[in-house]
N, C-alpha and C positions, 0 to 999 in steps of 0.2 A: 285391460283386464281389471276387475274389481280388486280392491286392496282391503286387507284386514290388519289393523294396527300397523299401517304403513308398509305392509309387505304384500306382494302379489299372491293371490290364492292359486295354488297349483292344483290342477285336476288330478284325481286319483287314477293311477294306472291299473289296468286289469291284473289280477293276481296270476302268477305262473300256473297255478292249478286251473284257472279258467282258460288260459291259452292252451294248456294241454287238453282240457275237455273239449275245446273246439275241434280237435282232431279225433279224439276217442269217442266223445259223446256229443254230437252236434245238437241233439234235441234236449240238452240239459236246460232246465228252467233257471233263469237268472233274473235279477232285478235291474231294470234299465231306467236311467234318469234322462229323459229326452232333451231337456234344456242344456245339459252339459255333455251328453254323450257318454257318461260314465256307466260302468257295468259292475254290479256287485254280486257276490256269491250267496250271501245270506241276507235275510230281511233285517237283521240287527245292524249290519254295517250300512245298509241302505238307509234305514231309519236314522241312524246316528249322523250320517252325512247330510240327510235332508234337514235334521234338526239344526245342524251347524249352519246350513245355508239360510235357515229361517231366522237366525239371530239378527237383531237390529244393530250390527256392529261393523257393517261393510261401508266402504266409501267409493263413490264414483271417481275413477282416476281422471276423467276428463273435466268434469264440472267441479269436483271437490265436495260434492254433497255427501254428508255423513248421516249415520243413523238409519241406514237402509239395510234390508236383507240382500242376499247375494243376487237374487233374480231382479230385484228393483234396481240395484246398482248396475247390473249387466244391461238391463233394458235402457237405463239412462245413458250408458256409454254408447250403445248402439244407435240410439236416437240422435245423440250429439254427433256421432261419427257420420251418420247419414246427412244431417243438416250441414256439417262442415264440408263434406265432400261435394255436396250439391252447390254450395256457394263458392268454394275455392276455384280460381280460374283453371280450367282444364288445360290450357296451353302452357301454364307454368309447371304443372305437375311433373312431366318427364324431365324438364330442365333441372328442377330443384332436386329430384331424386337422383339424377346422374351426378349432380354436384356433391351431394352428401354421401354418395357411395364410397366406401373405403376411407372416409375422413377420420382422423385420429384427434379427437378433442375430448377433454375430460368431462365437461359438463354440457348438457343439452342446451342451456341458455347461451353458451358461447357459440355453439353451432347455429342456433336460431339467429343470433345477432349477426354472424358473418353472412348467412344466406340473405337476411333482410337487407343489409347494406349493399349486397351485390345485385339484388334484383328490384329494389324499390324504384329505380329509374330506367329499367330495361323492360321493354314491352315486346309482345310477339303478335304475329298475325292472327286475326280473328278474335282477338281479345277484346272484351267489353270494358270500356273505360269511361272517364269523365274528361271533357275538354273545356277549358276556360277561354271563351271568346268574348272579348270586350266586356269583361266583368260578369258575364253570365256563364253558368255551367250547363253543358249539354252532354247527353248520353251519346256515345259514339262507339264505333267498331273499327278496329285497326284493319285496314284493307291491305296495306303493303308496307314493308319496312325497307328504307334505303340506307345503304352503307355510307359512312362518312366520306369516302372518296368521291361519291357522286354528288355531294351537296355543294355545288358550285353556285348556281343561280336558280331561282324559282321565278319563271315568267319575267325574266329580266331584272328581278329584284334580288337583293342580297338575301341569302338563306337565313341571316340573322334577324331579318325583319319580323315584326309581329305577324302572326298568322291571321289570315282573313278567309272568309268563305269563298271557295273557288271550285271549279269542276275540272281544272287542268291537271295534267299528270306530268311526271318527269321521265325523261328517257333513261332507260337503264339496260344493262346487258343481261341477256338470258343466262349467261354463265357466271353471274356474280356469286361470291361465296356466301354462306349463310351468315345471318347477323349474330352479333355477340359471340365471336369465335372463342375467346378465352375466358368468358364469364364463368364457366362451370368449374374451373380449377380453384378451389378455395385455398390451396397451399400458397398461391401467389397473393401478395398483399393487395389491398384495395387500391393503394396509390399506384402500384405498377400496372394493375389492370386498367385503371382509368387513363393512365398515360398512354398505354398501347391501344386501348379500345374505349375511347371516351364516350359515355352514353349521351352526353349533351350534344354531340355532333351528329347523332342519328336523326334522320328525318322520317316521319311517319305519315302515310296517307291514311286518313280516317274518314269515315262516312258518318254524318250526323244522323242519329236515329230519331224517329218520331216518338215523342214522349207519351207514356201512358197517361190517360186522364185520371187524375187523383179523385178518390171518393170524397164526397162532402164539398166544402167551400174551397174554391181555387184561390191560391195565394197571389196569383198574378192578375194584374189589371188587364183591361181589354187592349190597351195600346201595347203593353208588354207581350201579350199573346201574339199580336200581329207581327211584332218585331222578331219574336222567336220562331214563328211559323215559317218565315222565309228560309231559315236554315235547315229545316227538316229535309232529309234525303240528300243534302249537298255533301260534297267531298272537299276536304281541305288538307293542306300539309302543315304539320305542327311538329314541335320538338317536345322533349320530355318535361321541360319546365312549365308547360301549361297542361300537362296530362297528369291524371291521378287515377287511383283505383278506389273502388268502394271499400270502406273500412270494415264492412261486414264480410268482405270477400278476401281481403289481404291486409293483415296487420301482424304484429309480432305475436299476439296471443293466438290468432287463427293459425299462423305459420307454425307455432309451437305444437298445437294440437295435431296438425297435419303430419309433421315430422315424427312426432311421438307415436302416431297411429301407424305409420308406414315403415319405420326403421326399428332396429333392435341392436343390442350390443352385448357381447360376453362380459362376464365379471372379471376377466383376467386384466392384468396391468397393460395399459396402452392398447386396448382392443379397439379395432375400428368400428365405426357405425356402418351397418349393413342393411340394405333394403330387404324387407321380407320377401321370400321367393315368389309367392303369388302376385304381389304388387310389382316386383321386378319383371315378371313375365308379361304382365298387362301393359306396362309402360315402356317396354323395350330396354330395360336397364340391364347391363351386362352383369351376370351373377358370378362369373369366373374372374377372380382377381388376377390382373396382369402381373407378370413376373417382376417388373420394375416396381409396381406398387407394393407387391408382397415384400420385396427387399427393403423398401422404404419403411414399411410397417415394422419389419423385424428390427431395423436399425433404431427406430424410435423406441421400440419395446426394450431393446438392449440398453439404450441410453437411459431410459427411465429406471430400469433395474439397477444399473450401475450408480445412478444418482441416489437412489434409495439406500443402496448398499454403502455408499460413501457417507451418507448422513448417519446411518446406523453405526458405522465404524467410528466416525467422529464422536458419536454419543457414547459408545462403549469404551473408547480408548484405543491406543495403538495396538496393532497386531504384528505378527511375525512377517506377514506378507508385505507390509509396507516398507518403503525404502528407508534406509538409515537416515535418521534426522540429523540435522546439524547440531552443533553444541548449544547454540542459542535456543533452538526449537526444542532440544531435549530438556533444557532447564525449564522452559515454559511448560512442556508436557508434564514434567515432574511436579511443578507447582499446581498444575491443573489436577493431577492425580491426588495430590494431598488435599486440595479443596474438595474433590469428589469424595474422598475417604471421610473427611470431616462432615460433609453433608450426609453421607450414609450413616455415620455414627449418630449424628443429631437426629436423623429421621428414625433410626432404630430406637433411640431413647424416647423420642416423642411417641412412637407406637407402643413402647412398653408402658409408658405412663398412661396413655389412653386405655390400654388393656386393663391396667390396674384400676383406673377410674370406672371402667365398664364393669369390672368384677365387683367393685364396691357399690355400684349403683343398684338400688333395690329393684326387685322384680315387680312389675306391675301386673296385678291379677285382674281378670282371668287371663291365662296364658295357655300355651300348648300343654295338654294333659300329661304327656309323658315327661315333661320337664318339672312337674309338680311332685315333690317328694315329701312324705310325712316327716315332720320333725319329732324329736323326742317329747317335746311338750304336748304335741297333739296325741301322740301314742299314750302318754300318761293320762291325758284327759278323757280317754276312752274312745278315741276316733277308731272306727272300724278299719281293720287292716286287711281282712280277707273277705272277699265277696262270697255270699252264700252259693253253694253248688247247685246249679239247676239240674233237673232230672231229665235224663234221656229215656228212661224206661217208661215214663208216664206219657210219652208221645204215642198216639195210636198208629198202628201199622208201621212202626219204625224198625221192624225186623229186617226188611229189605231196603237197600239204598234207593232213595228217590220216592218211595211209596208215600211217606208222610207228606213230603212237599206236594205231591200230586193231590193227595187227599185234602190238604189245607187249601190249595189253590182252587179245587173244585167247590168246596164249601163256600169259600169267599166269593167266587163267581156267582153261585146260585143265590147267595144272600144279597150281594151288591146289585145284581140285575134282576131282582125279584119282580120288579114292576113290569119290564117288557116280557119277562118269562111267565108272568101270571102265577107266581109262587109265593105262598106265605112264608114267613121266616121260621127257622128252626135252629136249635142250638147245635153246637159241634158235637156234643155228647149224643144227642138224638140221631144225628147223621151217622155217627160211628156205629151205634147200635143197629140202625137200619141196614147198614152195609153188612154187618155181621149176622143179620137175620138169615137163617137157613131153612125155614119151614115153608112148605108149599101152601099149607093151610094151617092157621090163617095167614093170608098174604099181608105184606107190609105196604100200606097205602102211601107212605112217604116215598118209598123207592119207585112205586108206580107213577106218582105225580111228577117226580123229578125227571124220570126218563121220558114221560109223555110230553112234558113242557119242552125239553130239549129237542125231541123229535119234531114237534110242531115248529120250533124255531129253525131247525135244519132244513125243513122243507122250502124255506125261502132262500137258502144258500145254493149257488150253482154246484151241480155235481155231475159226475160222469158215470153213466149206467154200467154196473158190473165192474167197477174199477178194482175191487178186491179180488175178483176172480182172475182178471187179467194179470194183476200183480203176482198172485200165487202161482199161476201157470208159468209166468216168465221166470220166477225164482226157481221153480222146479226144473226148467230147462237148463238154467245156468249151473245149478248145483245138483248133487245127487238127491234123488227123491227119498230122503230118509223119513220113515214113519214118525209122526209126532203123536204121542199118546196112542199108538197103535192104529192110526188112521192116515192113509196116504192122501196126497193132494187131489188125486182123481176122485177118491171116495168123498172127500170133503166138498169139492166143487159140485159133485152130483147131488149131495144132500142139500147144498145151498140153493140149488136151482129152483125149488118150489117153495121157498120160504121167504115171505116178506116182499114179494115182487111189487105189490101195489101199496107199499108203506106210505108213500106221499099222498095217497087218497083215502087210506083207511081211517075211519073216524074212531077216535079214542075218547069216548064220552066219559065225563066226570061222574055222571049219575050211574054209570054201569061199572064203576071201579076201574076204568081204563082197560077194559077187557081187550086182550090181543096186543098189548104193548110190547111183549117179548118178541113176537114175530116181526113187528114193525122195527124193533131195535136191530134185528138181524138184517132186515132190508136196508135200513139206514147205513149200517156198517158196510154192507156190500157195495153201496153206491158212493160213499164218501171216503172210505179207508183204503190205504195202500200200505205196503210194507215199509215205505219210507216215512210216512207220517204216523203209522201205528205198528211199531216193530213186533209186538206180540200178537199180531192179527191172526196168524194160523192157530196158535195155541188157544186163543179166546174163542174163535169160531168152532174149533173142534170140541171144546168143552160145552159150548152152547147147543151143539147139534148132536152130540154123542154122549150117552151116559154109560158109565162102567157097568159091565155085567156083574151081578152078584156072584160071589164065589161060594163054594160049599162050606168054607170055614166061617165066613161072615155073611149073614143074610143081608144086612144093610150096612154100608160104611158110613161112619159119621164124617161130617165135613172136615173136622180137624185131622182125622186119620187119613183122609184122602190127600191132604197136603203133605203130611209128614211121612206117610208110608210109601213104599215103592209103588210106582204107577202100574195100574192093572194092564194086563196084556191084551184083554178083550174089551171091545167097546161095541155098543149097539146103538143104532139111530134112535133119537128121542126128540121130543118137542122142546123148544126153548123155554116154555113155561115150566116144565119139570126140571130142566137143567140149570136155569139161572140161579135159583136159591142155593144150589150146591157148588157154585163157582167159588174159588178161593177169593178172599177179600182183595188181594192184590189185583186180580183180574177185573173185579167190579170197579175198583178205583181207576184202573187203566182205561176202562170203557168210558167212564164219566169224564175223566180228564181229556180224553180224545174228543168227545162231543163238545166239551166246553171250549177247547182250542178252536174248533171249527165254528162254533156259534159266535165267537168274538167278531167275525167278519160279517155277521148278519146285519141287515138294514135296521132292524128294530133296536139292536144294541147300539149301533152307531147313532141313531136318532136320539136314544136316551142319553148318550154321552154329550151330544150337542145341546140337548135341553138342560142338562146339568151345568154345562158351561155358562149358558145364559142365566140360569138361576143363581149361579155363583156371582156373576156380575151384578145382578140386581141386589143380592144380599150385601155385597160390599158397599154399594151405594147407600142402602138402607142403614148399614152400620155406621157409615160416616155421618149421615144425618142424625141418627140417634145419639151418637157421641157429642155432636155439636149441641143438640138440644139439652142433653144431660149436663154438659158443662155450663150452659147458660142458666139452667135451673139451680145448679149448685152455687154459682156466683150470686144469683138472686137470694138464695137462702142465707148465704153468709152475710150479704149486705143487710138483710132483715135482722139477723142476730146482732150485727153491729149497731143498728139503729135502736134496737130495744135496750141494749146496754147503755148507750148514751142517754136515752130518755130516762132510764131508771136513775142513773147517776145525777142527772139534772134535777129530777124530781126530789131526790133525797137532799140535795144541796139547798133547794128552795124551801123545804120544810124546816131545815135547821136554822135558816137565816130569817125566819118570819119575825118582823119587828113587833114590839109591844109598847111603842111609844105613847099610844093613846092613854093607856091606863096610868102610866107614870106622870104624864102631863096633867091629867085630871087630878091625880093625888096631890101634885104640887100646887095646882090652882086652889084646891080645896083647903090646903094647909095655910095658904097666904091670905085667905079671906078674913074679913072683919068678924068679930065675935057676934055682932048683932045679926049678921046675915048668914051665920053658920048653918042653921037648919035648912034654909031654902037652898043654899048652895049644895049641901050634901045630897038633898033629894034630886036636884038637877044632875049632879055628877053620877048618881046611881043610875038614872035613866040613860044618860049618855053611854055609860059603861055597858049596860045591858044591850043597848042598841048596837054598839060596836062589836060586842062579842057575838051577837046573833048574825051580823053581817059577815064576820070572819068565819064563823062556823058554816054558813051557807056557801061561801066561796070554797072552803075546804071540801065540803061534800060534793060540790060541782066538779072540782078538780079531781077528786078521788073517783067519781063516776066516769069522767072522761078518760082518766088513766086506766081504769079497769076495762073500759070499752076498747081502748087502744090495745091493751095487752091481750085481751080476748081475741080481737081481730088479728093481731100479729101471730098469736098462737095458732089460730085457725089457718092463716096463710102458711105458716111454717109446716103444719101438718099436711096441708095440701101439696106443698112443694116436696115434702118427704115422700108422700105417696106417689107423686109423679116420678121422682127419681128412682124409687123402688120398682115402679112399673117398667121404667126404661131399662133398669138393670136386669130385671127378669127377662125382658125381651132380648137384651143383648146376650144373655146366657142361652136363650133359645136359638139365637142366630149362630152362636158358636157350635151348638149341637147340629144345626142344619148345615153349617160349613163342613163339619166332619162327614155327614152323610153324603153331601154332594161331592166333596173331594174324593171320598172313597169310591165313587162311581167313575171318576176320571183317572185318578192315580192313587195307588196305595203307598204310603210312606211310613217308615218306622217312627216311633216316638223320639228316637235319638240314638246316639252311640256313646259307649263308655270310653274309658281311656285307652283300651286295647282294640277299639273299633268294633266291638261286639254290638250288634244292632238289637234294640229292644222293640218288640212288636206288641201292639194291642189292637185286636181286630173288631172290637165291639162298637156298635153305633155307626156303621158305615152302610151306605147304599140304602136298601129298603128297610134295614134294621134301625130301631130307635133305642136310645138309652133309657127313655122313660115311656111307660105305657099309659093307658087311660087312668086318670086320677093320680098321676105322679108315681106309679108303681115302678120299681127298678126292674129293668130287663137286661139280659146278658146274652151274648152269642157264644163266646168261648169261656168267659169267666176266669181268665188266667193271663199271665204275661209270658210271651215267648221270647227266647234269646236265640239269635243266629250269629254264627261266627263271622269274622271279618270277610269282606269280599276279596277277590284276587288283587284288585288295585290297592285296597287298604293293607293287605298282607305285604305287598311290595314296599309300602311306606314303612311298615314295621321292620322289614328286613334291612332297610337302608340305615336304620339306627345302628349304634355301636354293637358289634357282635357279642352276644351273650347278655347284654344289658336287659333287653326286653324279655328274653327267655327267663332270666333270673327273677325279674319282677313278676312275671306271670305265675311262676311257680310259687312265689311268696304270697301274692295277692289273690290268685285264683285257685291255686292248688292243682295237682296233677289231674284230678277228676273234673275240675271246673274249666279246664282249657278246651276250647272248641276249635276244631279245624276250620278251614275255609268253607263257608256255607253250611256248616253243621248246625243242627237245631237242638234246643233243649227248652224246658218250660219250668215256670214257677207256678205252683198250684195253691200254696198256702199263703195266708195273709202275713204270717210272721216272716216268711222268706222275702216277700215284697217289701216289708218294712226294713229288713236288714239290707236289702239291695239299695233302698233309698238312703239309708244311713251311711252306706259304703261310698256313695257318690261324693266326690270332692268338688265343691263349688268353685275352687280356684282354677279349674280347667275349663277351657272353652266348651268342649263337647259335653262334659258331665254337668256343667252349669245349665246348658240349654236343655239337657235331658231331665234334670231335676225340676226345672221350671215347668216343663211340659207335664211331668208326673204330678206336680202340685196342682196344675190347672185342672187335670182330669181326675184327681184323687177322689173327689166326692162321687164319681161314677165307677172308678176302678174297684174301690174297696167294697161297696155294696154288691157289685156284680160277683166278686169272688165269694163273699159271704153267702149270697143267695144260691150260687152253684153248689157250694159245700152243703148247704141245708137241703137242697133238692137231692143230692147224692145220698145223704143220710136217710131221707124219707123213702127212697126207692131201694135202699140197700137190701131189704128183705124180699124184693121181687126177684123171680128167677132170671137168670141170664138169657139173652136172646139166642145165644149159640146153643142149639140142642140137636140131638139126634132126631131122625125122622120117626123113631119109635116112641116119641113123647106121647104120654097119655093125654086124654081129652082134658083132664083137669089142669095139667101143666100148660096146655095151649090156652086155656081160659085165663090163667095167671099172666101169661105173656101178653095177652090182649089188653091187659090193664096197664102195661108199661107205657111211659110217656111217649116214646117214639111210635107206639102203635095207636095211640089215641089222637095223634096229630091229624088235623084236617086242613085242607087247602081252601082258605076262605077267599082267595083271589082267583080261583078257577073260573073260567068262562066257558060257555057252551060253544064248543068248536066242532064243526062237522068234519 
């Protein structure tokens, strides 16, 4: 069985609920893993187990190969087991298994050593062996085994003579006992066994087999072939000293693999090795322990327990149950006791000193966040003590538990998989206002496009016709048919019969405003939904197909009053087109969440995820190459700067040390000349001086021009390298944004966790959404930071801390209003709150350091997104709200038509029939 961290991987047993369901609900849907035979109740447990099996941390127990996943390790073990069993001599298997059955040995190596020594010189009938005849090895088969008592003479020669090729046979009795009578009892020492049943005295009749022709060049010469050919098919009598087995068939390593594959042992003290039941049945090994063997095993077990008990008692000191010691032994025991006490005191002192040193040892940061405490100095320096309180009321649809989570999940799914769904991006605020839209005219194009795209996607997912009707009828049979909103199940199923029957073939054309998508939505729900995967199915279908009758007091009910006021007692059939805008927002969110959950399994979404995985791989490779090139360019730029500095210093030194010896020498010569030649010498000196000065000036001008050209070229090269580095850095920034988009399509992760395991989420720039638009314009999806309370596992970690410690810290640093329960959500919408949150994070903690670094990395995109959202909200603050009564005047409808969510258009829509 594959091992993980040197421990065998145990398969998961079925839950008691599944075993009970086998009797009560045989048709219950479960998740089955064929390769291991495991059964799981939920997809989460199945996926978690499959993810564990796919980790590259398993080891093949037979070959020792590591770095494999579970299935690779299992396949390797099965392959090695098949190879080993095919090579291992079949005649040895029952004998060895009978020998190791019920043996008590501590280690497998000792058992293998005993079995190998017992059987290396003992051979059995029909076994394939090698025989050494006159220096040549031949492949042979054991035809017959003769017991030592019959080995008197062989054809008139001594049995001790060297074997030769012969066709003769020895007389033997038909009633002779089987060979190797006591070889199987490993409790008897090898010396006693060989004395009573010496394997050297056995005589074996073997038949030389014709050798297979080797491929390629034959190593034997023609004469050797003729000499060997005469032995083919002949029969000879030999002893074990000239016989051997193939090392690939029988060796200590092969024997170890065979025994380990066929036997097992309990973990208790002195437990015997037992042959696995299927193997024992196949090779005729007795699986019932004889009484004598059982008694022997019990005696060994008791002896081992007593030995360990004695060692423990000797280690711990004398007890009352021990016999009274003699005077000398008592003195010795007292001395030993004093020594032990001294050792204990010394050990305690050493532990105390080590604890003191450990206390004095400074803490290395970053460390566990909950171990970081603000010092008084940090408090005085203005370190933020309390985290800003996130808002729960600013979350849309947060009145009912679970509605906001479904709403956020739906929006994220539609944005992330906008490409396979053929949907343009839209903000979370636009999506919220679209769901709150309650007017039949003008209709909301965003809602129509979202539902139509999901309907087209769900056409490719397998469904069961009229599954919703069957589920509702089954529920009505099991429970009392209580009217829901005044409509019985029979009336509801009757109304559903004629709506949306051809939804998978009905065209919802973009040019026609997706006309008829409401009826197709009902048909889609009819074929995909059941009460198990859509708990509010009956309530939603009732409100989609039945409208409340107007009462005498109120001519038309507003959607808000419909939710909060008592449910009307009378309902009349209506069309889904008229009823959908009047649905409560929670029902609209529930419909979209259900459709998104089903669409996850579609082929287009899976293909998009696989394409994103491939793109991530290519982007990682590109990032590595760009970083390598950027590093080389930076090194070249630094080297160029160093050369320029050296050349400048050298040039400055050369200018300072320019000699002027010519002029001084000329002046000396002119001063020493005779007076009669003074005029002529002065004239010559003047000419020489001018000539020397002109030559020096020319050299200086040439050096200056060369230096200027060199500096100009170096500056140009430096600018070019700077531009290349800047270009690579801009591309690396683009790759980081692409990473975020592609990773968002595969898995969504929070930015990080704070000290209390609260998760910080930022959903912008993932999937089909981009952080920058055309021309570098900032774009946002949510324009805010979300905070989610700790998970159940993280809460357990917090609970394991000292009681009251975490609670007191949370009250001080989060406040009563800022403490979030497990999985609870809140939001930061203002930039000041986000700044305060960043200032509150302590970089001395592991989690908060990572979170702060991530926030710093994306800060240039987070801040502009928040600002742009607030600016957009201020710009549309004067527009009327989307939630209105159906008695809105025409002018009000015109104002709503100018709202951003009403002006949204789907630029990715395709013409679908």
